[in-house]
MMTF fields as JSON, N, C-alpha, C and O atoms, coordinates in Angstrom:
{
  "mmtfVersion": "1.0.0",
  "mmtfProducer": "UNKNOWN",
  "numBonds": 415,
  "numAtoms": 416,
  "numGroups": 104,
  "numChains": 1,
  "numModels": 1,
  "chainsPerModel": [1],
  "groupsPerChain": [104],
  "chainIdList": ["A"],
  "bondAtomList": [4, 2, 8, 6, 12, 10, 16, 14, 20, 18, 24, 22, 28, 26, 32, 30, 36, 34, 40, 38, 44, 42, 48, 46, 52, 50, 56, 54, 60, 58, 64, 62, 68, 66, 72, 70, 76, 74, 80, 78, 84, 82, 88, 86, 92, 90, 96, 94, 100, 98, 104, 102, 108, 106, 112, 110, 116, 114, 120, 118, 124, 122, 128, 126, 132, 130, 136, 134, 140, 138, 144, 142, 148, 146, 152, 150, 156, 154, 160, 158, 164, 162, 168, 166, 172, 170, 176, 174, 180, 178, 184, 182, 188, 186, 192, 190, 196, 194, 200, 198, 204, 202, 208, 206, 212, 210, 216, 214, 220, 218, 224, 222, 228, 226, 232, 230, 236, 234, 240, 238, 244, 242, 248, 246, 252, 250, 256, 254, 260, 258, 264, 262, 268, 266, 272, 270, 276, 274, 280, 278, 284, 282, 288, 286, 292, 290, 296, 294, 300, 298, 304, 302, 308, 306, 312, 310, 316, 314, 320, 318, 324, 322, 328, 326, 332, 330, 336, 334, 340, 338, 344, 342, 348, 346, 352, 350, 356, 354, 360, 358, 364, 362, 368, 366, 372, 370, 376, 374, 380, 378, 384, 382, 388, 386, 392, 390, 396, 394, 400, 398, 404, 402, 408, 406, 412, 410],
  "bondOrderList": [1, 1, 1, 1, 1, 1, 1, 1, 1, 1, 1, 1, 1, 1, 1, 1, 1, 1, 1, 1, 1, 1, 1, 1, 1, 1, 1, 1, 1, 1, 1, 1, 1, 1, 1, 1, 1, 1, 1, 1, 1, 1, 1, 1, 1, 1, 1, 1, 1, 1, 1, 1, 1, 1, 1, 1, 1, 1, 1, 1, 1, 1, 1, 1, 1, 1, 1, 1, 1, 1, 1, 1, 1, 1, 1, 1, 1, 1, 1, 1, 1, 1, 1, 1, 1, 1, 1, 1, 1, 1, 1, 1, 1, 1, 1, 1, 1, 1, 1, 1, 1, 1, 1],
  "groupList": [{"groupName": "MET", "atomNameList": ["N", "CA", "C", "O"], "elementList": ["N", "C", "C", "O"], "formalChargeList": [0, 0, 0, 0], "bondAtomList": [1, 0, 2, 1, 3, 2], "bondOrderList": [1, 1, 2], "singleLetterCode": "M", "chemCompType": "L-PEPTIDE LINKING"}, {"groupName": "PRO", "atomNameList": ["N", "CA", "C", "O"], "elementList": ["N", "C", "C", "O"], "formalChargeList": [0, 0, 0, 0], "bondAtomList": [1, 0, 2, 1, 3, 2], "bondOrderList": [1, 1, 2], "singleLetterCode": "P", "chemCompType": "L-PEPTIDE LINKING"}, {"groupName": "TRP", "atomNameList": ["N", "CA", "C", "O"], "elementList": ["N", "C", "C", "O"], "formalChargeList": [0, 0, 0, 0], "bondAtomList": [1, 0, 2, 1, 3, 2], "bondOrderList": [1, 1, 2], "singleLetterCode": "W", "chemCompType": "L-PEPTIDE LINKING"}, {"groupName": "ILE", "atomNameList": ["N", "CA", "C", "O"], "elementList": ["N", "C", "C", "O"], "formalChargeList": [0, 0, 0, 0], "bondAtomList": [1, 0, 2, 1, 3, 2], "bondOrderList": [1, 1, 2], "singleLetterCode": "I", "chemCompType": "L-PEPTIDE LINKING"}, {"groupName": "LYS", "atomNameList": ["N", "CA", "C", "O"], "elementList": ["N", "C", "C", "O"], "formalChargeList": [0, 0, 0, 0], "bondAtomList": [1, 0, 2, 1, 3, 2], "bondOrderList": [1, 1, 2], "singleLetterCode": "K", "chemCompType": "L-PEPTIDE LINKING"}, {"groupName": "ALA", "atomNameList": ["N", "CA", "C", "O"], "elementList": ["N", "C", "C", "O"], "formalChargeList": [0, 0, 0, 0], "bondAtomList": [1, 0, 2, 1, 3, 2], "bondOrderList": [1, 1, 2], "singleLetterCode": "A", "chemCompType": "L-PEPTIDE LINKING"}, {"groupName": "CYS", "atomNameList": ["N", "CA", "C", "O"], "elementList": ["N", "C", "C", "O"], "formalChargeList": [0, 0, 0, 0], "bondAtomList": [1, 0, 2, 1, 3, 2], "bondOrderList": [1, 1, 2], "singleLetterCode": "C", "chemCompType": "L-PEPTIDE LINKING"}, {"groupName": "SER", "atomNameList": ["N", "CA", "C", "O"], "elementList": ["N", "C", "C", "O"], "formalChargeList": [0, 0, 0, 0], "bondAtomList": [1, 0, 2, 1, 3, 2], "bondOrderList": [1, 1, 2], "singleLetterCode": "S", "chemCompType": "L-PEPTIDE LINKING"}, {"groupName": "GLU", "atomNameList": ["N", "CA", "C", "O"], "elementList": ["N", "C", "C", "O"], "formalChargeList": [0, 0, 0, 0], "bondAtomList": [1, 0, 2, 1, 3, 2], "bondOrderList": [1, 1, 2], "singleLetterCode": "E", "chemCompType": "L-PEPTIDE LINKING"}, {"groupName": "ASP", "atomNameList": ["N", "CA", "C", "O"], "elementList": ["N", "C", "C", "O"], "formalChargeList": [0, 0, 0, 0], "bondAtomList": [1, 0, 2, 1, 3, 2], "bondOrderList": [1, 1, 2], "singleLetterCode": "D", "chemCompType": "L-PEPTIDE LINKING"}, {"groupName": "LEU", "atomNameList": ["N", "CA", "C", "O"], "elementList": ["N", "C", "C", "O"], "formalChargeList": [0, 0, 0, 0], "bondAtomList": [1, 0, 2, 1, 3, 2], "bondOrderList": [1, 1, 2], "singleLetterCode": "L", "chemCompType": "L-PEPTIDE LINKING"}, {"groupName": "VAL", "atomNameList": ["N", "CA", "C", "O"], "elementList": ["N", "C", "C", "O"], "formalChargeList": [0, 0, 0, 0], "bondAtomList": [1, 0, 2, 1, 3, 2], "bondOrderList": [1, 1, 2], "singleLetterCode": "V", "chemCompType": "L-PEPTIDE LINKING"}, {"groupName": "ARG", "atomNameList": ["N", "CA", "C", "O"], "elementList": ["N", "C", "C", "O"], "formalChargeList": [0, 0, 0, 0], "bondAtomList": [1, 0, 2, 1, 3, 2], "bondOrderList": [1, 1, 2], "singleLetterCode": "R", "chemCompType": "L-PEPTIDE LINKING"}, {"groupName": "PHE", "atomNameList": ["N", "CA", "C", "O"], "elementList": ["N", "C", "C", "O"], "formalChargeList": [0, 0, 0, 0], "bondAtomList": [1, 0, 2, 1, 3, 2], "bondOrderList": [1, 1, 2], "singleLetterCode": "F", "chemCompType": "L-PEPTIDE LINKING"}, {"groupName": "HIS", "atomNameList": ["N", "CA", "C", "O"], "elementList": ["N", "C", "C", "O"], "formalChargeList": [0, 0, 0, 0], "bondAtomList": [1, 0, 2, 1, 3, 2], "bondOrderList": [1, 1, 2], "singleLetterCode": "H", "chemCompType": "L-PEPTIDE LINKING"}, {"groupName": "GLY", "atomNameList": ["N", "CA", "C", "O"], "elementList": ["N", "C", "C", "O"], "formalChargeList": [0, 0, 0, 0], "bondAtomList": [1, 0, 2, 1, 3, 2], "bondOrderList": [1, 1, 2], "singleLetterCode": "G", "chemCompType": "PEPTIDE LINKING"}, {"groupName": "TYR", "atomNameList": ["N", "CA", "C", "O"], "elementList": ["N", "C", "C", "O"], "formalChargeList": [0, 0, 0, 0], "bondAtomList": [1, 0, 2, 1, 3, 2], "bondOrderList": [1, 1, 2], "singleLetterCode": "Y", "chemCompType": "L-PEPTIDE LINKING"}, {"groupName": "THR", "atomNameList": ["N", "CA", "C", "O"], "elementList": ["N", "C", "C", "O"], "formalChargeList": [0, 0, 0, 0], "bondAtomList": [1, 0, 2, 1, 3, 2], "bondOrderList": [1, 1, 2], "singleLetterCode": "T", "chemCompType": "L-PEPTIDE LINKING"}, {"groupName": "ASN", "atomNameList": ["N", "CA", "C", "O"], "elementList": ["N", "C", "C", "O"], "formalChargeList": [0, 0, 0, 0], "bondAtomList": [1, 0, 2, 1, 3, 2], "bondOrderList": [1, 1, 2], "singleLetterCode": "N", "chemCompType": "L-PEPTIDE LINKING"}, {"groupName": "GLN", "atomNameList": ["N", "CA", "C", "O"], "elementList": ["N", "C", "C", "O"], "formalChargeList": [0, 0, 0, 0], "bondAtomList": [1, 0, 2, 1, 3, 2], "bondOrderList": [1, 1, 2], "singleLetterCode": "Q", "chemCompType": "L-PEPTIDE LINKING"}],
  "groupTypeList": [0, 1, 2, 3, 4, 5, 6, 5, 5, 7, 8, 3, 9, 8, 8, 9, 10, 11, 12, 13, 9, 14, 5, 15, 12, 7, 13, 5, 11, 16, 14, 7, 1, 9, 15, 8, 13, 13, 6, 17, 9, 15, 10, 6, 17, 14, 8, 9, 11, 14, 10, 5, 9, 15, 10, 11, 3, 9, 16, 11, 3, 8, 6, 1, 4, 14, 18, 15, 19, 13, 9, 16, 12, 17, 15, 8, 5, 0, 12, 5, 1, 11, 6, 4, 9, 10, 15, 17, 16, 1, 11, 4, 11, 8, 18, 15, 9, 11, 10, 3, 8, 11, 1, 5],
  "groupIdList": [1, 2, 3, 4, 5, 6, 7, 8, 9, 10, 11, 12, 13, 14, 15, 16, 17, 18, 19, 20, 21, 22, 23, 24, 25, 26, 27, 28, 29, 30, 31, 32, 33, 34, 35, 36, 37, 38, 39, 40, 41, 42, 43, 44, 45, 46, 47, 48, 49, 50, 51, 52, 53, 54, 55, 56, 57, 58, 59, 60, 61, 62, 63, 64, 65, 66, 67, 68, 69, 70, 71, 72, 73, 74, 75, 76, 77, 78, 79, 80, 81, 82, 83, 84, 85, 86, 87, 88, 89, 90, 91, 92, 93, 94, 95, 96, 97, 98, 99, 100, 101, 102, 103, 104],
  "secStructList": [7, 7, 7, 3, 3, 3, 3, 3, 4, 4, 4, 1, 7, 6, 6, 3, 3, 3, 3, 3, 3, 3, 6, 6, 3, 3, 3, 3, 3, 3, 3, 7, 6, 6, 1, 7, 3, 3, 3, 3, 3, 1, 5, 7, 6, 6, 6, 7, 7, 5, 4, 4, 4, 1, 7, 3, 3, 6, 6, 3, 3, 3, 7, 6, 6, 6, 7, 7, 3, 3, 3, 6, 6, 6, 7, 7, 5, 7, 1, 6, 6, 7, 7, 1, 7, 7, 7, 7, 7, 7, 3, 3, 3, 3, 6, 6, 3, 3, 3, 3, 7, 7, 7, 7],
  "xCoordList": [16.104, 16.042, 14.589, 13.788, 14.52, 13.337, 13.01, 13.924, 11.173, 10.981, 10.109, 9.122, 10.93, 11.105, 10.152, 10.396, 9.047, 8.35, 8.964, 9.421, 9.109, 10.133, 9.124, 9.626, 8.081, 7.12, 5.93, 6.09, 4.512, 3.437, 3.793, 4.498, 3.032, 3.182, 2.422, 3.251, 1.478, 1.343, 2.495, 2.485, 3.2, 4.57, 5.24, 5.86, 5.243, 6.205, 5.553, 4.941, 5.456, 5.381, 5.803, 6.872, 4.783, 5.785, 6.653, 6.357, 7.919, 9.361, 10.025, 10.53, 9.806, 10.675, 11.234, 11.428, 11.454, 12.176, 12.123, 11.761, 12.397, 12.159, 13.563, 14.425, 13.726, 15.315, 14.428, 13.209, 15.442, 14.662, 16.368, 17.297, 16.018, 17.233, 16.644, 15.451, 17.959, 17.573, 18.472, 19.286, 18.896, 19.779, 21.415, 22.465, 21.438, 22.704, 22.875, 23.92, 21.84, 22.194, 21.075, 19.996, 21.852, 20.528, 19.817, 20.678, 19.18, 18.366, 17.368, 16.831, 17.273, 16.547, 15.373, 15.723, 14.012, 13.16, 12.031, 11.397, 12.268, 11.723, 9.756, 9.028, 9.764, 7.956, 8.349, 8.703, 8.271, 8.451, 7.083, 5.908, 7.793, 6.666, 5.508, 4.45, 5.914, 4.784, 3.916, 3.084, 4.338, 3.623, 4.386, 3.692, 5.903, 6.483, 7.023, 6.989, 7.544, 8.657, 9.514, 9.608, 10.741, 11.923, 13.305, 13.357, 14.003, 14.586, 16.402, 16.757, 17.176, 18.757, 19.499, 18.907, 20.529, 21.699, 21.225, 20.726, 21.413, 20.623, 22.217, 22.205, 23.16, 24.265, 24.976, 25.058, 25.376, 26.106, 27.536, 28.101, 28.026, 29.122, 30.285, 31.412, 29.991, 31.095, 32.009, 33.17, 30.982, 31.173, 30.518, 30.787, 29.909, 28.771, 27.504, 26.614, 27.174, 26.544, 24.802, 24.381, 24.136, 22.562, 21.984, 22.088, 21.336, 20.773, 19.445, 18.748, 19.052, 17.607, 17.441, 16.332, 18.665, 18.57, 18.645, 18.443, 19.017, 19.256, 17.628, 16.485, 18.116, 16.964, 16.452, 17.23, 15.015, 14.802, 14.132, 13.251, 14.37, 14.131, 13.813, 14.642, 12.721, 11.981, 12.51, 11.713, 13.894, 14.09, 15.81, 16.639, 16.167, 17.288, 17.238, 16.187, 18.007, 18.637, 19.97, 21.027, 20.124, 21.412, 21.447, 20.624, 22.871, 23.095, 23.748, 24.463, 23.212, 22.895, 24.418, 24.499, 25.269, 26.829, 27.648, 28.018, 27.956, 28.563, 27.586, 28.002, 26.546, 25.884, 25.888, 25.606, 26.314, 26.484, 25.103, 24.206, 24.878, 23.231, 23.621, 24.516, 22.58, 22.623, 20.632, 19.572, 20.69, 19.3, 19.114, 19.982, 17.662, 17.183, 16.867, 16.77, 16.705, 15.876, 16.648, 16.35, 18.292, 19.111, 20.198, 20.944, 20.178, 21.859, 22.918, 23.701, 22.717, 23.582, 24.081, 23.372, 25.743, 25.855, 26.45, 27.199, 25.726, 25.109, 26.212, 26.497, 26.801, 27.024, 28.39, 27.973, 29.663, 30.675, 30.164, 28.989, 30.885, 31.805, 31.641, 32.659, 30.28, 30.386, 30.573, 30.265, 31.338, 31.429, 31.333, 31.764, 30.885, 30.299, 28.758, 28.098, 28.206, 26.59, 26.417, 27.314, 25.152, 24.688, 23.84, 23.22, 24.118, 23.075, 21.325, 20.706, 20.726, 19.441, 18.62, 18.851, 17.578, 17.001, 15.394, 14.899, 14.728, 13.704, 12.76, 13.136, 11.14, 10.495, 8.989, 8.91, 7.829, 6.593, 5.643, 5.909, 4.557, 3.601, 2.176, 1.34, 2.328, 1.149, 0.162, 0.606, -0.929, -1.833, -1.718, -2.101, -0.9, -0.874, 0.417, 0.545, 1.44, 2.563, 3.884, 3.768, 5.393, 6.205, 7.043, 7.564, 7.404, 7.942, 9.435, 9.509, 10.377, 11.853, 12.201, 11.718, 13.166, 13.755, 14.921, 15.491, 15.637, 16.721, 17.983, 17.884, 18.902, 20.008, 19.945, 19.973, 19.873, 20.169, 21.374, 21.137],
  "yCoordList": [145.503, 144.049, 142.971, 143.218, 142.268, 141.781, 140.848, 140.344, 140.68, 140.096, 138.867, 138.656, 138.017, 136.34, 135.675, 135.992, 134.703, 134.121, 133.192, 132.203, 133.266, 132.109, 131.216, 130.093, 131.15, 130.167, 130.664, 131.615, 129.964, 130.426, 130.503, 129.656, 131.988, 132.513, 130.946, 130.296, 130.494, 129.35, 128.053, 127.334, 127.847, 126.921, 127.129, 126.21, 128.553, 128.473, 128.673, 129.741, 127.781, 128.304, 129.348, 129.82, 130.157, 131.044, 130.664, 129.967, 131.139, 130.868, 129.694, 128.739, 130.19, 128.745, 129.366, 130.582, 128.815, 129.025, 128.27, 127.104, 128.647, 127.785, 127.952, 128.606, 127.36, 126.837, 127.705, 127.633, 128.569, 129.161, 129.526, 130.33, 128.506, 128.587, 129.247, 129.225, 130.137, 130.707, 131.087, 131.67, 130.983, 131.65, 130.901, 131.486, 129.995, 129.838, 130.006, 129.681, 130.568, 130.908, 130.212, 129.654, 130.517, 129.557, 130.983, 131.817, 131.138, 131.997, 131.189, 130.104, 131.698, 131.465, 132.521, 133.689, 132.199, 133.177, 132.509, 131.473, 133.66, 133.193, 134.006, 134.645, 133.449, 133.527, 134.06, 133.302, 135.419, 135.869, 135.71, 135.386, 136.065, 135.316, 136.572, 136.427, 137.782, 138.568, 138.823, 139.711, 137.783, 137.262, 138.161, 138.213, 138.872, 139.502, 138.583, 137.393, 138.991, 137.851, 138.344, 139.572, 137.284, 138.277, 137.258, 136.055, 137.634, 136.867, 137.611, 138.758, 136.323, 136.542, 135.523, 134.894, 135.436, 134.995, 133.433, 133.487, 131.862, 130.782, 130.1, 129.294, 130.558, 129.891, 130.476, 131.7, 129.882, 131.059, 131.274, 130.527, 132.571, 133.037, 132.487, 132.95, 131.233, 130.472, 129.836, 130.081, 128.624, 127.885, 127.243, 126.06, 127.753, 127.578, 127.02, 127.082, 126.481, 125.588, 126.26, 127.416, 124.939, 125.845, 126.056, 125.082, 127.26, 127.492, 127.216, 127.523, 126.524, 126.142, 124.853, 124.319, 124.188, 122.958, 123.431, 122.668, 125.049, 125.633, 125.793, 125.753, 125.957, 126.259, 127.945, 128.741, 128.404, 129.653, 129.914, 129.128, 130.636, 131.472, 132.71, 133.61, 132.895, 134.586, 135.327, 135.319, 136.182, 136.865, 136.353, 137.05, 135.016, 134.731, 133.409, 132.779, 132.972, 131.917, 130.893, 131.382, 129.993, 129.194, 128.518, 127.889, 128.819, 127.539, 125.96, 125.703, 125.32, 123.742, 123.501, 122.749, 123.864, 123.282, 123.851, 122.915, 125.022, 125.439, 126.208, 126.496, 126.472, 127.577, 128.662, 129.214, 128.985, 130.678, 131.225, 130.469, 132.61, 133.137, 134.395, 135.218, 134.247, 135.604, 136.697, 136.083, 137.591, 138.466, 138.31, 138.724, 137.526, 137.511, 138.811, 139.211, 139.473, 140.864, 141.655, 142.291, 141.551, 142.686, 142.079, 142.715, 140.302, 139.783, 139.55, 138.608, 140.481, 140.711, 139.492, 138.855, 139.184, 137.704, 138.36, 139.317, 137.34, 137.594, 136.97, 137.429, 135.613, 134.775, 133.871, 133.127, 133.644, 133.117, 131.962, 131.635, 131.385, 131.521, 132.472, 133.011, 132.99, 133.953, 134.996, 135.498, 135.716, 137.69, 138.072, 139.191, 137.426, 138.036, 138.075, 137.068, 139.401, 139.73, 138.536, 137.954, 138.405, 137.649, 139.044, 140.011, 138.667, 139.482, 139.646, 138.592, 140.575, 140.842, 141.305, 142.462, 140.659, 141.242, 141.678, 141.333, 142.673, 142.807, 141.589, 140.523, 141.87, 141.001, 141.397, 142.594, 141.018, 141.211, 140.145, 139.098, 140.456, 139.433, 139.989, 140.823, 138.985, 139.544, 138.054, 137.076, 138.172, 137.341, 135.827, 134.73, 136.372, 135.103, 134.093, 133.051, 134.716, 134.264, 135.049, 136.171, 134.835, 135.34, 135.722, 134.785, 137.067, 137.285, 137.993, 138.571, 137.974, 138.06, 139.213, 139.035, 140.41, 141.246, 141.045, 142.119, 139.93, 139.36, 140.178, 140.37, 140.448, 141.018, 140.337, 139.107, 140.952, 140.22, 139.584, 139.071],
  "zCoordList": [119.307, 119.355, 119.67, 120.572, 119.123, 118.912, 120.356, 121.009, 120.82, 121.187, 120.966, 120.261, 121.947, 121.485, 122.918, 124.082, 122.488, 123.077, 123.914, 123.341, 125.297, 126.048, 126.476, 126.421, 126.831, 127.544, 128.344, 129.11, 128.189, 128.093, 129.685, 130.232, 130.581, 132.173, 132.807, 133.445, 132.753, 133.34, 133.368, 134.368, 132.583, 132.543, 133.581, 134.116, 134.129, 135.393, 136.544, 136.578, 137.814, 139.289, 139.783, 139.396, 141.102, 141.569, 142.463, 143.433, 142.178, 142.87, 142.606, 143.197, 141.311, 140.144, 138.917, 138.926, 138.09, 136.634, 135.565, 135.723, 134.501, 133.091, 132.568, 133.155, 131.499, 130.779, 129.506, 129.345, 128.629, 127.559, 126.44, 126.521, 125.591, 124.576, 123.579, 123.278, 122.817, 121.824, 121.241, 121.957, 119.501, 118.844, 119.566, 119.299, 120.191, 120.829, 121.993, 122.555, 122.602, 124.09, 125.035, 124.837, 126.131, 127.067, 127.995, 128.273, 128.211, 129.405, 130.73, 130.508, 131.702, 132.55, 132.86, 133.031, 132.946, 132.946, 134.587, 134.791, 135.336, 136.814, 136.729, 135.969, 137.92, 138.299, 139.69, 140.594, 139.822, 141.46, 142.56, 142.385, 143.623, 144.4, 144.554, 145.165, 143.9, 143.911, 142.612, 142.425, 141.743, 140.485, 139.008, 137.993, 138.984, 138.178, 137.416, 137.73, 136.404, 135.539, 135.483, 135.479, 135.401, 135.243, 134.122, 134.378, 133.328, 132.74, 133.104, 133.376, 132.938, 133.212, 132.274, 131.397, 132.47, 131.432, 132.146, 133.27, 131.381, 131.893, 132.747, 133.677, 132.259, 133.019, 134.084, 134.184, 134.703, 136.367, 135.718, 134.919, 136.295, 135.351, 136.16, 135.984, 137.299, 137.69, 137.024, 136.694, 136.826, 136.168, 134.745, 134.536, 134.026, 133.113, 133.579, 132.732, 134.715, 134.9, 134.498, 134.462, 134.248, 133.894, 135.297, 136.043, 135.84, 136.545, 136.689, 137.656, 135.526, 135.663, 136.231, 136.241, 136.806, 138.053, 139.458, 140.402, 139.639, 140.977, 141.713, 141.256, 142.843, 143.779, 143.976, 144.5, 143.48, 143.838, 145.219, 145.57, 145.785, 146.685, 146.887, 146.758, 147.19, 146.994, 145.913, 144.975, 145.592, 144.425, 144.322, 143.737, 144.998, 144.708, 143.605, 143.718, 142.751, 142.273, 142.825, 142.426, 143.392, 143.573, 142.502, 141.837, 142.423, 141.324, 142.041, 143.01, 141.213, 141.472, 141.979, 142.95, 141.626, 141.307, 142.695, 143.404, 143.15, 144.106, 145.117, 146.24, 144.796, 145.48, 145.901, 146.965, 144.759, 144.512, 144.749, 145.121, 144.531, 144.637, 144.085, 144.274, 143.295, 142.711, 142.505, 142.378, 142.524, 142.677, 141.429, 140.66, 140.804, 139.395, 139.448, 138.288, 140.039, 139.369, 138.65, 137.639, 139.568, 139.236, 138.356, 137.612, 138.61, 137.756, 139.421, 139.548, 140.376, 141.252, 142.082, 142.862, 141.741, 142.184, 143.725, 143.92, 144.781, 146.037, 147.15, 148.256, 146.395, 147.537, 147.069, 146.181, 147.256, 146.869, 146.368, 146.534, 145.824, 144.542, 143.759, 143.325, 143.32, 142.295, 142.605, 143.686, 141.333, 141.705, 140.398, 140.122, 139.567, 138.133, 137.945, 137.688, 138.105, 137.925, 136.713, 136.102, 136.607, 135.682, 134.669, 135.112, 133.219, 132.295, 132.399, 132.256, 132.576, 132.42, 131.474, 131.123, 130.865, 129.948, 130.583, 131.656, 129.354, 129.544, 129.427, 128.94, 130.043, 130.325, 129.821, 130.099, 129.255, 129.369, 129.128, 128.537, 129.602, 129.365, 128.605, 128.953, 127.207, 126.598, 126.218, 125.617, 126.623, 125.921, 126.47, 126.063, 127.759, 128.495, 128.42, 129.061, 127.381, 127.149, 127.421, 126.93, 128.166, 128.384, 127.403, 126.798, 126.976, 126.325, 126.681, 127.765, 125.992, 126.587, 125.138, 124.02, 125.525, 124.712, 124.09, 123.898, 123.615, 123.566, 122.375, 121.163, 123.157, 121.826, 120.591, 120.548, 119.717, 118.36, 117.484, 116.39]
}
């Protein structure tokens, strides 16, 4: 699987996220409170709403439509109405860029 540049690390504030679209898919890239970066599918598993408009608190992304919550480190669905986990993807930072490993 190829590593793709999603954004510069400086583009994401701590406890925030950015949307990244690639090859017809949408991803969400997060900057955790402890300085790590994570990546999940960009659309909520409940109604395909993009998570980029959601609220990030600590290690949780809250969907902007129905307030379902996921742990973005693991993709785990944490609060109804979501019951299906998000897909997660490997992330690394090189030369100030956030790279994600996406399925080909």
